[in-house]
Every structure is written in structure tokens, then in C-alpha cells.
PDB file of N, CA, C and O in Angstrom:
ATOM      1  N   MET A   1     143.260  83.289 128.420  1.00  0.00           N
ATOM      2  CA  MET A   1     143.472  82.891 129.793  1.00  0.00           C
ATOM      3  C   MET A   1     142.309  83.426 130.646  1.00  0.00           C
ATOM      4  O   MET A   1     141.829  84.536 130.416  1.00  0.00           O
ATOM      5  N   VAL A   2     141.870  82.650 131.607  1.00  0.00           N
ATOM      6  CA  VAL A   2     140.757  83.018 132.471  1.00  0.00           C
ATOM      7  C   VAL A   2     141.247  83.073 133.909  1.00  0.00           C
ATOM      8  O   VAL A   2     141.927  82.162 134.381  1.00  0.00           O
ATOM      9  N   ASP A   3     140.892  84.158 134.603  1.00  0.00           N
ATOM     10  CA  ASP A   3     141.284  84.233 136.012  1.00  0.00           C
ATOM     11  C   ASP A   3     140.312  83.435 136.873  1.00  0.00           C
ATOM     12  O   ASP A   3     139.389  82.809 136.351  1.00  0.00           O
ATOM     13  N   VAL A   4     140.510  83.453 138.169  1.00  0.00           N
ATOM     14  CA  VAL A   4     139.726  82.639 139.096  1.00  0.00           C
ATOM     15  C   VAL A   4     138.235  82.952 139.004  1.00  0.00           C
ATOM     16  O   VAL A   4     137.403  82.052 139.121  1.00  0.00           O
ATOM     17  N   ASP A   5     137.893  84.226 138.794  1.00  0.00           N
ATOM     18  CA  ASP A   5     136.481  84.619 138.738  1.00  0.00           C
ATOM     19  C   ASP A   5     135.858  84.450 137.362  1.00  0.00           C
ATOM     20  O   ASP A   5     134.650  84.625 137.205  1.00  0.00           O
ATOM     21  N   GLY A   6     136.661  84.113 136.369  1.00  0.00           N
ATOM     22  CA  GLY A   6     136.126  83.956 135.023  1.00  0.00           C
ATOM     23  C   GLY A   6     135.905  85.274 134.308  1.00  0.00           C
ATOM     24  O   GLY A   6     135.153  85.318 133.334  1.00  0.00           O
ATOM     25  N   ASP A   7     136.538  86.355 134.762  1.00  0.00           N
ATOM     26  CA  ASP A   7     136.316  87.673 134.163  1.00  0.00           C
ATOM     27  C   ASP A   7     136.733  87.749 132.701  1.00  0.00           C
ATOM     28  O   ASP A   7     136.050  88.390 131.902  1.00  0.00           O
ATOM     29  N   ALA A   8     137.823  87.117 132.339  1.00  0.00           N
ATOM     30  CA  ALA A   8     138.281  87.158 130.952  1.00  0.00           C
ATOM     31  C   ALA A   8     137.258  86.520 130.026  1.00  0.00           C
ATOM     32  O   ALA A   8     137.036  87.009 128.919  1.00  0.00           O
ATOM     33  N   LEU A   9     136.643  85.454 130.459  1.00  0.00           N
ATOM     34  CA  LEU A   9     135.617  84.799 129.657  1.00  0.00           C
ATOM     35  C   LEU A   9     134.429  85.731 129.454  1.00  0.00           C
ATOM     36  O   LEU A   9     133.870  85.786 128.358  1.00  0.00           O
ATOM     37  N   GLN A  10     134.041  86.456 130.481  1.00  0.00           N
ATOM     38  CA  GLN A  10     132.928  87.400 130.375  1.00  0.00           C
ATOM     39  C   GLN A  10     133.247  88.495 129.359  1.00  0.00           C
ATOM     40  O   GLN A  10     132.378  88.878 128.576  1.00  0.00           O
ATOM     41  N   VAL A  11     134.461  88.996 129.357  1.00  0.00           N
ATOM     42  CA  VAL A  11     134.857  90.024 128.403  1.00  0.00           C
ATOM     43  C   VAL A  11     134.749  89.488 126.982  1.00  0.00           C
ATOM     44  O   VAL A  11     134.251  90.182 126.095  1.00  0.00           O
ATOM     45  N   ASP A  12     135.209  88.263 126.758  1.00  0.00           N
ATOM     46  CA  ASP A  12     135.110  87.659 125.427  1.00  0.00           C
ATOM     47  C   ASP A  12     133.657  87.501 125.000  1.00  0.00           C
ATOM     48  O   ASP A  12     133.328  87.745 123.840  1.00  0.00           O
ATOM     49  N   GLU A  13     132.787  87.100 125.911  1.00  0.00           N
ATOM     50  CA  GLU A  13     131.363  86.974 125.591  1.00  0.00           C
ATOM     51  C   GLU A  13     130.764  88.332 125.270  1.00  0.00           C
ATOM     52  O   GLU A  13     129.974  88.450 124.333  1.00  0.00           O
ATOM     53  N   ASP A  14     131.123  89.356 126.028  1.00  0.00           N
ATOM     54  CA  ASP A  14     130.621  90.701 125.770  1.00  0.00           C
ATOM     55  C   ASP A  14     131.052  91.192 124.393  1.00  0.00           C
ATOM     56  O   ASP A  14     130.253  91.785 123.668  1.00  0.00           O
ATOM     57  N   ARG A  15     132.298  90.951 124.031  1.00  0.00           N
ATOM     58  CA  ARG A  15     132.793  91.357 122.709  1.00  0.00           C
ATOM     59  C   ARG A  15     132.032  90.638 121.602  1.00  0.00           C
ATOM     60  O   ARG A  15     131.700  91.237 120.579  1.00  0.00           O
ATOM     61  N   LEU A  16     131.762  89.377 121.805  1.00  0.00           N
ATOM     62  CA  LEU A  16     131.018  88.602 120.814  1.00  0.00           C
ATOM     63  C   LEU A  16     129.608  89.169 120.630  1.00  0.00           C
ATOM     64  O   LEU A  16     129.135  89.308 119.502  1.00  0.00           O
ATOM     65  N   VAL A  17     128.950  89.488 121.720  1.00  0.00           N
ATOM     66  CA  VAL A  17     127.596  90.046 121.652  1.00  0.00           C
ATOM     67  C   VAL A  17     127.608  91.394 120.954  1.00  0.00           C
ATOM     68  O   VAL A  17     126.778  91.648 120.081  1.00  0.00           O
ATOM     69  N   VAL A  18     128.534  92.257 121.327  1.00  0.00           N
ATOM     70  CA  VAL A  18     128.621  93.583 120.706  1.00  0.00           C
ATOM     71  C   VAL A  18     128.935  93.454 119.218  1.00  0.00           C
ATOM     72  O   VAL A  18     128.375  94.186 118.402  1.00  0.00           O
ATOM     73  N   THR A  19     129.813  92.543 118.862  1.00  0.00           N
ATOM     74  CA  THR A  19     130.148  92.326 117.451  1.00  0.00           C
ATOM     75  C   THR A  19     128.929  91.841 116.675  1.00  0.00           C
ATOM     76  O   THR A  19     128.671  92.308 115.566  1.00  0.00           O
ATOM     77  N   ALA A  20     128.189  90.916 117.249  1.00  0.00           N
ATOM     78  CA  ALA A  20     126.991  90.401 116.583  1.00  0.00           C
ATOM     79  C   ALA A  20     125.937  91.493 116.423  1.00  0.00           C
ATOM     80  O   ALA A  20     125.317  91.604 115.365  1.00  0.00           O
ATOM     81  N   LEU A  21     125.732  92.293 117.455  1.00  0.00           N
ATOM     82  CA  LEU A  21     124.754  93.386 117.366  1.00  0.00           C
ATOM     83  C   LEU A  21     125.175  94.432 116.340  1.00  0.00           C
ATOM     84  O   LEU A  21     124.337  94.948 115.599  1.00  0.00           O
ATOM     85  N   ALA A  22     126.461  94.745 116.293  1.00  0.00           N
ATOM     86  CA  ALA A  22     126.959  95.714 115.313  1.00  0.00           C
ATOM     87  C   ALA A  22     126.795  95.180 113.895  1.00  0.00           C
ATOM     88  O   ALA A  22     126.408  95.922 112.992  1.00  0.00           O
ATOM     89  N   ALA A  23     127.086  93.904 113.696  1.00  0.00           N
ATOM     90  CA  ALA A  23     126.934  93.302 112.370  1.00  0.00           C
ATOM     91  C   ALA A  23     125.465  93.305 111.942  1.00  0.00           C
ATOM     92  O   ALA A  23     125.142  93.681 110.814  1.00  0.00           O
ATOM     93  N   ALA A  24     124.584  92.887 112.841  1.00  0.00           N
ATOM     94  CA  ALA A  24     123.150  92.885 112.524  1.00  0.00           C
ATOM     95  C   ALA A  24     122.642  94.297 112.267  1.00  0.00           C
ATOM     96  O   ALA A  24     121.854  94.519 111.348  1.00  0.00           O
ATOM     97  N   GLY A  25     123.088  95.243 113.071  1.00  0.00           N
ATOM     98  CA  GLY A  25     122.689  96.640 112.887  1.00  0.00           C
ATOM     99  C   GLY A  25     123.175  97.207 111.568  1.00  0.00           C
ATOM    100  O   GLY A  25     122.467  97.985 110.928  1.00  0.00           O
ATOM    101  N   SER A  26     124.378  96.826 111.154  1.00  0.00           N
ATOM    102  CA  SER A  26     124.925  97.299 109.878  1.00  0.00           C
ATOM    103  C   SER A  26     124.118  96.763 108.698  1.00  0.00           C
ATOM    104  O   SER A  26     123.799  97.499 107.764  1.00  0.00           O
ATOM    105  N   VAL A  27     123.795  95.481 108.752  1.00  0.00           N
ATOM    106  CA  VAL A  27     122.983  94.886 107.685  1.00  0.00           C
ATOM    107  C   VAL A  27     121.594  95.527 107.653  1.00  0.00           C
ATOM    108  O   VAL A  27     121.071  95.844 106.585  1.00  0.00           O
ATOM    109  N   ALA A  28     121.012  95.712 108.826  1.00  0.00           N
ATOM    110  CA  ALA A  28     119.688  96.335 108.897  1.00  0.00           C
ATOM    111  C   ALA A  28     119.735  97.764 108.357  1.00  0.00           C
ATOM    112  O   ALA A  28     118.858  98.156 107.587  1.00  0.00           O
ATOM    113  N   ALA A  29     120.736  98.544 108.745  1.00  0.00           N
ATOM    114  CA  ALA A  29     120.853  99.935 108.281  1.00  0.00           C
ATOM    115  C   ALA A  29     121.009  99.982 106.761  1.00  0.00           C
ATOM    116  O   ALA A  29     120.432 100.846 106.100  1.00  0.00           O
ATOM    117  N   TYR A  30     121.782  99.061 106.216  1.00  0.00           N
ATOM    118  CA  TYR A  30     121.939  98.994 104.757  1.00  0.00           C
ATOM    119  C   TYR A  30     120.583  98.751 104.083  1.00  0.00           C
ATOM    120  O   TYR A  30     120.234  99.423 103.112  1.00  0.00           O
ATOM    121  N   GLU A  31     119.835  97.793 104.604  1.00  0.00           N
ATOM    122  CA  GLU A  31     118.527  97.475 104.027  1.00  0.00           C
ATOM    123  C   GLU A  31     117.532  98.619 104.204  1.00  0.00           C
ATOM    124  O   GLU A  31     116.775  98.936 103.287  1.00  0.00           O
ATOM    125  N   TRP A  32     117.536  99.239 105.390  1.00  0.00           N
ATOM    126  CA  TRP A  32     116.640 100.376 105.610  1.00  0.00           C
ATOM    127  C   TRP A  32     116.958 101.500 104.636  1.00  0.00           C
ATOM    128  O   TRP A  32     116.052 102.122 104.081  1.00  0.00           O
ATOM    129  N   ASN A  33     118.241 101.761 104.428  1.00  0.00           N
ATOM    130  CA  ASN A  33     118.645 102.808 103.496  1.00  0.00           C
ATOM    131  C   ASN A  33     118.222 102.458 102.076  1.00  0.00           C
ATOM    132  O   ASN A  33     117.744 103.316 101.333  1.00  0.00           O
ATOM    133  N   ARG A  34     118.397 101.217 101.709  1.00  0.00           N
ATOM    134  CA  ARG A  34     118.030 100.771 100.363  1.00  0.00           C
ATOM    135  C   ARG A  34     116.524 100.874 100.135  1.00  0.00           C
ATOM    136  O   ARG A  34     116.078 101.279  99.061  1.00  0.00           O
ATOM    137  N   GLN A  35     115.742 100.504 101.153  1.00  0.00           N
ATOM    138  CA  GLN A  35     114.294 100.454 100.986  1.00  0.00           C
ATOM    139  C   GLN A  35     113.584 101.772 101.257  1.00  0.00           C
ATOM    140  O   GLN A  35     112.565 102.067 100.632  1.00  0.00           O
ATOM    141  N   ALA A  36     114.116 102.573 102.189  1.00  0.00           N
ATOM    142  CA  ALA A  36     113.360 103.760 102.612  1.00  0.00           C
ATOM    143  C   ALA A  36     114.175 105.045 102.606  1.00  0.00           C
ATOM    144  O   ALA A  36     113.624 106.113 102.871  1.00  0.00           O
ATOM    145  N   GLY A  37     115.465 104.975 102.312  1.00  0.00           N
ATOM    146  CA  GLY A  37     116.276 106.183 102.243  1.00  0.00           C
ATOM    147  C   GLY A  37     117.087 106.427 103.507  1.00  0.00           C
ATOM    148  O   GLY A  37     116.899 105.781 104.538  1.00  0.00           O
ATOM    149  N   ALA A  38     117.994 107.383 103.383  1.00  0.00           N
ATOM    150  CA  ALA A  38     118.941 107.677 104.461  1.00  0.00           C
ATOM    151  C   ALA A  38     118.271 108.200 105.725  1.00  0.00           C
ATOM    152  O   ALA A  38     118.664 107.836 106.833  1.00  0.00           O
ATOM    153  N   ARG A  39     117.281 109.034 105.568  1.00  0.00           N
ATOM    154  CA  ARG A  39     116.602 109.596 106.751  1.00  0.00           C
ATOM    155  C   ARG A  39     115.925 108.509 107.574  1.00  0.00           C
ATOM    156  O   ARG A  39     116.049 108.485 108.799  1.00  0.00           O
ATOM    157  N   ALA A  40     115.222 107.626 106.916  1.00  0.00           N
ATOM    158  CA  ALA A  40     114.557 106.517 107.613  1.00  0.00           C
ATOM    159  C   ALA A  40     115.584 105.581 108.235  1.00  0.00           C
ATOM    160  O   ALA A  40     115.405 105.115 109.361  1.00  0.00           O
ATOM    161  N   ALA A  41     116.661 105.307 107.504  1.00  0.00           N
ATOM    162  CA  ALA A  41     117.708 104.430 108.024  1.00  0.00           C
ATOM    163  C   ALA A  41     118.343 105.018 109.271  1.00  0.00           C
ATOM    164  O   ALA A  41     118.628 104.295 110.226  1.00  0.00           O
ATOM    165  N   THR A  42     118.567 106.324 109.267  1.00  0.00           N
ATOM    166  CA  THR A  42     119.141 106.981 110.450  1.00  0.00           C
ATOM    167  C   THR A  42     118.197 106.870 111.643  1.00  0.00           C
ATOM    168  O   THR A  42     118.628 106.527 112.744  1.00  0.00           O
ATOM    169  N   GLY A  43     116.933 107.153 111.435  1.00  0.00           N
ATOM    170  CA  GLY A  43     115.954 107.060 112.518  1.00  0.00           C
ATOM    171  C   GLY A  43     115.813 105.656 113.067  1.00  0.00           C
ATOM    172  O   GLY A  43     115.740 105.460 114.280  1.00  0.00           O
ATOM    173  N   LEU A  44     115.776 104.685 112.179  1.00  0.00           N
ATOM    174  CA  LEU A  44     115.653 103.299 112.623  1.00  0.00           C
ATOM    175  C   LEU A  44     116.920 102.811 113.311  1.00  0.00           C
ATOM    176  O   LEU A  44     116.847 102.004 114.237  1.00  0.00           O
ATOM    177  N   THR A  45     118.076 103.288 112.870  1.00  0.00           N
ATOM    178  CA  THR A  45     119.324 102.920 113.533  1.00  0.00           C
ATOM    179  C   THR A  45     119.374 103.498 114.939  1.00  0.00           C
ATOM    180  O   THR A  45     119.818 102.828 115.871  1.00  0.00           O
ATOM    181  N   VAL A  46     118.922 104.730 115.096  1.00  0.00           N
ATOM    182  CA  VAL A  46     118.848 105.330 116.434  1.00  0.00           C
ATOM    183  C   VAL A  46     117.894 104.513 117.310  1.00  0.00           C
ATOM    184  O   VAL A  46     118.187 104.259 118.479  1.00  0.00           O
ATOM    185  N   ALA A  47     116.768 104.106 116.752  1.00  0.00           N
ATOM    186  CA  ALA A  47     115.813 103.283 117.505  1.00  0.00           C
ATOM    187  C   ALA A  47     116.434 101.941 117.892  1.00  0.00           C
ATOM    188  O   ALA A  47     116.208 101.451 118.999  1.00  0.00           O
ATOM    189  N   TYR A  48     117.206 101.352 117.000  1.00  0.00           N
ATOM    190  CA  TYR A  48     117.874 100.064 117.246  1.00  0.00           C
ATOM    191  C   TYR A  48     118.838 100.182 118.417  1.00  0.00           C
ATOM    192  O   TYR A  48     118.836  99.345 119.320  1.00  0.00           O
ATOM    193  N   VAL A  49     119.658 101.220 118.397  1.00  0.00           N
ATOM    194  CA  VAL A  49     120.639 101.421 119.481  1.00  0.00           C
ATOM    195  C   VAL A  49     119.928 101.741 120.792  1.00  0.00           C
ATOM    196  O   VAL A  49     120.296 101.218 121.844  1.00  0.00           O
ATOM    197  N   ALA A  50     118.909 102.601 120.732  1.00  0.00           N
ATOM    198  CA  ALA A  50     118.156 102.955 121.941  1.00  0.00           C
ATOM    199  C   ALA A  50     117.438 101.734 122.523  1.00  0.00           C
ATOM    200  O   ALA A  50     117.365 101.577 123.742  1.00  0.00           O
ATOM    201  N   ALA A  51     116.916 100.880 121.661  1.00  0.00           N
ATOM    202  CA  ALA A  51     116.232  99.677 122.140  1.00  0.00           C
ATOM    203  C   ALA A  51     117.208  98.740 122.843  1.00  0.00           C
ATOM    204  O   ALA A  51     116.887  98.162 123.881  1.00  0.00           O
ATOM    205  N   PHE A  52     118.398  98.594 122.270  1.00  0.00           N
ATOM    206  CA  PHE A  52     119.401  97.754 122.911  1.00  0.00           C
ATOM    207  C   PHE A  52     119.762  98.316 124.278  1.00  0.00           C
ATOM    208  O   PHE A  52     119.840  97.573 125.257  1.00  0.00           O
ATOM    209  N   ALA A  53     119.980  99.615 124.349  1.00  0.00           N
ATOM    210  CA  ALA A  53     120.320 100.243 125.635  1.00  0.00           C
ATOM    211  C   ALA A  53     119.149 100.142 126.615  1.00  0.00           C
ATOM    212  O   ALA A  53     119.353  99.903 127.805  1.00  0.00           O
ATOM    213  N   GLY A  54     117.944 100.319 126.123  1.00  0.00           N
ATOM    214  CA  GLY A  54     116.768 100.256 126.982  1.00  0.00           C
ATOM    215  C   GLY A  54     116.419  98.861 127.449  1.00  0.00           C
ATOM    216  O   GLY A  54     115.703  98.694 128.436  1.00  0.00           O
ATOM    217  N   SER A  55     116.918  97.859 126.748  1.00  0.00           N
ATOM    218  CA  SER A  55     116.597  96.488 127.141  1.00  0.00           C
ATOM    219  C   SER A  55     117.239  96.120 128.474  1.00  0.00           C
ATOM    220  O   SER A  55     116.730  95.256 129.188  1.00  0.00           O
ATOM    221  N   HIS A  56     118.347  96.761 128.813  1.00  0.00           N
ATOM    222  CA  HIS A  56     119.034  96.425 130.061  1.00  0.00           C
ATOM    223  C   HIS A  56     118.226  96.814 131.299  1.00  0.00           C
ATOM    224  O   HIS A  56     118.015  95.969 132.169  1.00  0.00           O
ATOM    225  N   PRO A  57     117.768  98.061 131.408  1.00  0.00           N
ATOM    226  CA  PRO A  57     116.928  98.373 132.572  1.00  0.00           C
ATOM    227  C   PRO A  57     115.587  97.625 132.544  1.00  0.00           C
ATOM    228  O   PRO A  57     115.057  97.256 133.592  1.00  0.00           O
ATOM    229  N   LEU A  58     115.052  97.408 131.352  1.00  0.00           N
ATOM    230  CA  LEU A  58     113.801  96.655 131.244  1.00  0.00           C
ATOM    231  C   LEU A  58     113.988  95.228 131.733  1.00  0.00           C
ATOM    232  O   LEU A  58     113.093  94.665 132.365  1.00  0.00           O
ATOM    233  N   ALA A  59     115.141  94.639 131.447  1.00  0.00           N
ATOM    234  CA  ALA A  59     115.421  93.263 131.869  1.00  0.00           C
ATOM    235  C   ALA A  59     115.410  93.125 133.389  1.00  0.00           C
ATOM    236  O   ALA A  59     115.055  92.069 133.911  1.00  0.00           O
ATOM    237  N   LYS A  60     115.789  94.164 134.089  1.00  0.00           N
ATOM    238  CA  LYS A  60     115.769  94.109 135.558  1.00  0.00           C
ATOM    239  C   LYS A  60     114.340  94.027 136.087  1.00  0.00           C
ATOM    240  O   LYS A  60     114.105  93.537 137.191  1.00  0.00           O
ATOM    241  N   LYS A  61     113.384  94.514 135.287  1.00  0.00           N
ATOM    242  CA  LYS A  61     111.984  94.511 135.722  1.00  0.00           C
ATOM    243  C   LYS A  61     111.212  93.291 135.241  1.00  0.00           C
ATOM    244  O   LYS A  61     110.382  92.750 135.973  1.00  0.00           O
ATOM    245  N   VAL A  62     111.481  92.854 134.009  1.00  0.00           N
ATOM    246  CA  VAL A  62     110.667  91.773 133.443  1.00  0.00           C
ATOM    247  C   VAL A  62     111.456  90.509 133.125  1.00  0.00           C
ATOM    248  O   VAL A  62     110.862  89.491 132.767  1.00  0.00           O
ATOM    249  N   GLY A  63     112.765  90.551 133.245  1.00  0.00           N
ATOM    250  CA  GLY A  63     113.606  89.407 132.902  1.00  0.00           C
ATOM    251  C   GLY A  63     114.297  89.621 131.567  1.00  0.00           C
ATOM    252  O   GLY A  63     113.868  90.442 130.756  1.00  0.00           O
ATOM    253  N   ALA A  64     115.367  88.876 131.350  1.00  0.00           N
ATOM    254  CA  ALA A  64     116.204  89.087 130.167  1.00  0.00           C
ATOM    255  C   ALA A  64     115.478  88.793 128.854  1.00  0.00           C
ATOM    256  O   ALA A  64     115.421  89.650 127.971  1.00  0.00           O
ATOM    257  N   TRP A  65     114.929  87.596 128.723  1.00  0.00           N
ATOM    258  CA  TRP A  65     114.314  87.239 127.446  1.00  0.00           C
ATOM    259  C   TRP A  65     113.058  88.037 127.138  1.00  0.00           C
ATOM    260  O   TRP A  65     112.872  88.439 125.989  1.00  0.00           O
ATOM    261  N   PRO A  66     112.181  88.285 128.115  1.00  0.00           N
ATOM    262  CA  PRO A  66     111.044  89.152 127.792  1.00  0.00           C
ATOM    263  C   PRO A  66     111.481  90.550 127.331  1.00  0.00           C
ATOM    264  O   PRO A  66     110.850  91.145 126.457  1.00  0.00           O
ATOM    265  N   ALA A  67     112.560  91.065 127.923  1.00  0.00           N
ATOM    266  CA  ALA A  67     113.065  92.375 127.504  1.00  0.00           C
ATOM    267  C   ALA A  67     113.597  92.315 126.078  1.00  0.00           C
ATOM    268  O   ALA A  67     113.330  93.211 125.277  1.00  0.00           O
ATOM    269  N   VAL A  68     114.342  91.273 125.759  1.00  0.00           N
ATOM    270  CA  VAL A  68     114.889  91.117 124.407  1.00  0.00           C
ATOM    271  C   VAL A  68     113.751  91.023 123.388  1.00  0.00           C
ATOM    272  O   VAL A  68     113.783  91.695 122.357  1.00  0.00           O
ATOM    273  N   PHE A  69     112.750  90.193 123.676  1.00  0.00           N
ATOM    274  CA  PHE A  69     111.641  90.042 122.740  1.00  0.00           C
ATOM    275  C   PHE A  69     110.836  91.337 122.606  1.00  0.00           C
ATOM    276  O   PHE A  69     110.359  91.655 121.517  1.00  0.00           O
ATOM    277  N   THR A  70     110.683  92.077 123.691  1.00  0.00           N
ATOM    278  CA  THR A  70     109.936  93.331 123.652  1.00  0.00           C
ATOM    279  C   THR A  70     110.628  94.362 122.775  1.00  0.00           C
ATOM    280  O   THR A  70     109.998  94.949 121.896  1.00  0.00           O
ATOM    281  N   VAL A  71     111.915  94.588 123.004  1.00  0.00           N
ATOM    282  CA  VAL A  71     112.603  95.619 122.217  1.00  0.00           C
ATOM    283  C   VAL A  71     112.813  95.167 120.775  1.00  0.00           C
ATOM    284  O   VAL A  71     112.741  95.985 119.858  1.00  0.00           O
ATOM    285  N   ALA A  72     113.072  93.881 120.561  1.00  0.00           N
ATOM    286  CA  ALA A  72     113.219  93.393 119.188  1.00  0.00           C
ATOM    287  C   ALA A  72     111.900  93.534 118.431  1.00  0.00           C
ATOM    288  O   ALA A  72     111.883  93.913 117.260  1.00  0.00           O
ATOM    289  N   GLY A  73     110.812  93.229 119.103  1.00  0.00           N
ATOM    290  CA  GLY A  73     109.497  93.395 118.483  1.00  0.00           C
ATOM    291  C   GLY A  73     109.183  94.847 118.174  1.00  0.00           C
ATOM    292  O   GLY A  73     108.601  95.158 117.135  1.00  0.00           O
ATOM    293  N   GLY A  74     109.566  95.729 119.073  1.00  0.00           N
ATOM    294  CA  GLY A  74     109.347  97.161 118.845  1.00  0.00           C
ATOM    295  C   GLY A  74     110.122  97.675 117.645  1.00  0.00           C
ATOM    296  O   GLY A  74     109.577  98.411 116.822  1.00  0.00           O
ATOM    297  N   VAL A  75     111.374  97.299 117.541  1.00  0.00           N
ATOM    298  CA  VAL A  75     112.185  97.733 116.399  1.00  0.00           C
ATOM    299  C   VAL A  75     111.691  97.078 115.111  1.00  0.00           C
ATOM    300  O   VAL A  75     111.673  97.719 114.061  1.00  0.00           O
ATOM    301  N   ALA A  76     111.294  95.821 115.182  1.00  0.00           N
ATOM    302  CA  ALA A  76     110.755  95.147 113.996  1.00  0.00           C
ATOM    303  C   ALA A  76     109.478  95.824 113.511  1.00  0.00           C
ATOM    304  O   ALA A  76     109.292  96.013 112.309  1.00  0.00           O
ATOM    305  N   ALA A  77     108.602  96.187 114.438  1.00  0.00           N
ATOM    306  CA  ALA A  77     107.357  96.871 114.063  1.00  0.00           C
ATOM    307  C   ALA A  77     107.651  98.239 113.445  1.00  0.00           C
ATOM    308  O   ALA A  77     107.042  98.613 112.443  1.00  0.00           O
ATOM    309  N   ALA A  78     108.574  98.976 114.036  1.00  0.00           N
ATOM    310  CA  ALA A  78     108.949 100.280 113.484  1.00  0.00           C
ATOM    311  C   ALA A  78     109.564 100.123 112.098  1.00  0.00           C
ATOM    312  O   ALA A  78     109.258 100.890 111.185  1.00  0.00           O
ATOM    313  N   SER A  79     110.422  99.138 111.948  1.00  0.00           N
ATOM    314  CA  SER A  79     111.053  98.885 110.655  1.00  0.00           C
ATOM    315  C   SER A  79     110.012  98.549 109.593  1.00  0.00           C
ATOM    316  O   SER A  79     110.055  99.068 108.478  1.00  0.00           O
ATOM    317  N   TRP A  80     109.096  97.690 109.948  1.00  0.00           N
ATOM    318  CA  TRP A  80     108.040  97.297 109.012  1.00  0.00           C
ATOM    319  C   TRP A  80     107.204  98.511 108.606  1.00  0.00           C
ATOM    320  O   TRP A  80     106.918  98.719 107.427  1.00  0.00           O
ATOM    321  N   ALA A  81     106.819  99.305 109.605  1.00  0.00           N
ATOM    322  CA  ALA A  81     105.970 100.467 109.324  1.00  0.00           C
ATOM    323  C   ALA A  81     106.685 101.486 108.432  1.00  0.00           C
ATOM    324  O   ALA A  81     106.098 102.008 107.484  1.00  0.00           O
ATOM    325  N   VAL A  82     107.938 101.762 108.736  1.00  0.00           N
ATOM    326  CA  VAL A  82     108.678 102.769 107.970  1.00  0.00           C
ATOM    327  C   VAL A  82     108.966 102.280 106.553  1.00  0.00           C
ATOM    328  O   VAL A  82     108.756 103.019 105.591  1.00  0.00           O
ATOM    329  N   THR A  83     109.436 101.065 106.416  1.00  0.00           N
ATOM    330  CA  THR A  83     109.773 100.586 105.075  1.00  0.00           C
ATOM    331  C   THR A  83     108.523 100.289 104.244  1.00  0.00           C
ATOM    332  O   THR A  83     108.545 100.417 103.020  1.00  0.00           O
ATOM    333  N   ARG A  84     107.456  99.902 104.893  1.00  0.00           N
ATOM    334  CA  ARG A  84     106.199  99.643 104.167  1.00  0.00           C
ATOM    335  C   ARG A  84     105.639 100.940 103.614  1.00  0.00           C
ATOM    336  O   ARG A  84     105.194 101.000 102.468  1.00  0.00           O
ATOM    337  N   ARG A  85     105.667 101.991 104.449  1.00  0.00           N
ATOM    338  CA  ARG A  85     105.146 103.286 104.017  1.00  0.00           C
ATOM    339  C   ARG A  85     105.966 103.840 102.849  1.00  0.00           C
ATOM    340  O   ARG A  85     105.418 104.439 101.924  1.00  0.00           O
ATOM    341  N   SER A  86     107.280 103.632 102.904  1.00  0.00           N
ATOM    342  CA  SER A  86     108.170 104.141 101.856  1.00  0.00           C
ATOM    343  C   SER A  86     108.035 103.355 100.562  1.00  0.00           C
ATOM    344  O   SER A  86     108.344 103.878  99.491  1.00  0.00           O
ATOM    345  N   ALA A  87     107.588 102.131 100.637  1.00  0.00           N
ATOM    346  CA  ALA A  87     107.478 101.284  99.448  1.00  0.00           C
ATOM    347  C   ALA A  87     106.274 101.641  98.579  1.00  0.00           C
ATOM    348  O   ALA A  87     106.206 101.243  97.416  1.00  0.00           O
ATOM    349  N   ARG A  88     105.350 102.372  99.126  1.00  0.00           N
ATOM    350  CA  ARG A  88     104.127 102.704  98.370  1.00  0.00           C
ATOM    351  C   ARG A  88     104.380 103.708  97.285  1.00  0.00           C
ATOM    352  O   ARG A  88     103.455 104.086  96.566  1.00  0.00           O
TER     353      ARG A  88
END
């Protein structure tokens, strides 16, 4: 049910986003652990969560999509660097 302001719909969208981010983060953490070990996986997971949290204030300055691409690119670069170094 949706009230006049549409608040219930917003809550459902927020839950969907959080669920998707948690699922993606879980898969990523599993892969990081498999490829580079628990220590690297922990560090990259912290970076993933911090990037998501940091994207909100960044979005106020540069816009939503530029913020998303910036933090996603940062975490992707960190992931690549950490797992590449561990693979050697």
C-alpha cells in the first residue's frame, strides 16, 4: 500500500537497493577471499562499504551517476590491484 506521498514505495525501493548491494558485496567478498585471502577480502569489503557511504555526499557535489561511477571505479581499481598482486 502507498500513502499520498508515496513513502511506502520509497521504502521498498530502498530495501531493493540495499539487498542488491549486499548481494553484490557478498559475492565480491567471496571472490576476494578466494583470490587474495581473508585479510585482503576484509580490506576490500571495508572499502566497498565506505565507498557506498561516501557516494552520498559526493553525489550532492557532482551528481548521482558521476558519484556512482567514481566510487565503483575506485573499488574496482583497488580490487584489481589487490587481487592481481596476490595472484603473482
